[in-house]
C-alpha positions in Angstrom: -44.4 54.5 -13.7 -44.8 55.1 -16.8 -47.0 54.6 -20.6 -45.9 55.1 -23.3 -46.2 54.1 -26.9 -44.4 51.8 -28.0 -40.8 52.0 -29.7 -38.7 49.9 -32.5 -36.1 49.3 -29.6 -38.7 47.8 -27.3 -39.8 44.8 -29.9 -36.6 43.3 -29.1 -37.6 43.2 -25.2 -41.7 42.1 -25.4 -40.1 39.1 -28.3 -38.1 37.9 -25.5 -40.2 37.9 -23.1 -41.8 35.4 -25.5 -39.3 34.1 -25.3 -38.4 33.2 -21.8 -42.4 31.9 -21.3 -41.5 30.1 -23.9 -45.1 31.6 -25.7 -45.4 31.5 -29.6 -43.6 34.4 -31.4 -46.5 37.2 -32.8 -44.0 37.9 -36.1 -44.0 42.0 -37.0 -46.7 41.6 -40.0 -50.2 40.5 -38.1 -49.7 42.9 -35.0 -50.6 47.0 -35.9 -47.3 49.2 -36.4 -45.2 46.7 -37.4 -45.6 45.8 -33.4 -45.5 49.4 -33.0 -48.7 50.6 -32.4 -49.8 49.9 -28.7 -47.9 50.2 -25.3 -45.0 49.4 -22.7 -45.6 50.4 -18.5 -41.8 50.9 -17.0 -41.0 52.4 -13.8 -37.8 53.4 -12.5 -36.9 52.5 -16.2 -37.1 48.9 -16.2 -40.1 48.4 -18.6 -42.3 45.3 -16.7 -45.8 44.3 -19.3 -46.6 46.1 -22.7 -50.1 45.2 -25.0 -51.5 45.8 -28.2 -53.8 47.8 -29.7 -55.1 47.5 -33.2 -57.1 50.7 -34.3 -59.5 50.0 -36.5 -62.2 52.1 -39.5 -64.9 51.6 -36.9 -66.1 53.0 -33.8 -64.2 49.9 -32.2 -60.1 49.2 -31.9 -58.8 45.9 -30.1 -56.2 45.2 -26.8 -55.0 42.2 -27.4 -51.5 40.3 -26.9 -50.5 41.8 -23.3 -47.9 40.3 -21.8 -45.4 41.3 -18.7 -41.6 40.5 -18.4 -41.5 37.1 -16.6 -38.3 38.1 -14.3 -39.4 41.6 -12.8 -40.5 40.6 -8.9 -41.2 43.6 -7.9 -45.4 43.3 -5.8 -46.1 46.8 -8.3 -46.8 44.5 -10.8 -50.2 43.3 -11.1 -50.3 47.6 -10.6 -48.1 48.0 -13.8 -51.2 45.7 -15.0 -53.7 46.9 -14.9 -52.3 50.7 -15.7 -51.9 49.5 -19.0 -55.2 48.4 -19.3 -57.0 51.4 -18.1 -53.5 53.9 -20.2 -54.6 51.5 -23.7 -58.6 52.4 -22.9 -57.5 56.1 -22.9 -55.2 56.5 -26.0 -58.7 54.5 -27.5 -60.8 57.0 -26.0 -58.1 59.6 -27.5 -58.3 58.3 -31.0 -61.8 58.7 -31.6 -62.7 54.7 -29.9 -66.1 54.4 -28.7 -65.5 50.9 -26.8 -62.5 48.1 -26.8 -62.4 44.3 -27.4 -60.2 41.9 -26.3 -59.5 37.7 -25.8 -57.9 37.1 -22.3 -57.7 33.9 -20.8 -59.7 32.5 -17.6 -57.3 34.3 -15.3 -57.3 37.5 -15.9 -61.5 38.4 -16.3 -61.9 39.2 -12.3 -59.2 41.9 -13.7 -60.8 42.8 -16.2 -65.0 43.5 -14.7 -62.9 44.8 -11.6 -62.0 48.0 -14.6 -65.3 48.1 -15.5 -65.7 45.4 -18.3 -67.9 43.7 -19.4 -67.0 39.6 -19.5 -68.5 36.4 -21.4 -68.4 34.1 -19.0 -67.9 31.8 -21.9 -65.5 32.6 -25.2 -63.7 31.0 -28.6 -60.7 31.4 -29.7 -59.9 31.3 -33.5 -56.6 32.0 -35.8 -57.0 30.0 -39.2 -53.1 31.8 -41.2 -54.5 32.1 -44.4 -51.5 32.4 -46.3 
């Protein structure tokens, strides 16, 4: 498996995963570096999972909106998701971040705990578009 930075051409692939899942499409203006600040994990030249990284003017980075190809059914998909999280941690550490924050659905808390994240049982995620 390989991890690499998201490129311009990857954005269409990632948005196709959102469409296939019938999830709301993320506007590029809401994503870091216009949708290119993050990582994508591939295996045998097949993209599996991607996530975005927001760097801040503090020592905290935010990892968000991980998404996988819903058509990818190979047994190594879980490994690819773990790799995405761990590689994102390393990218943030290399950039000088001292901590990372994320908000994920309840179904993924065990994965994050296994990887050493401090998981709170109750969380609320709110977003308001203010334009």
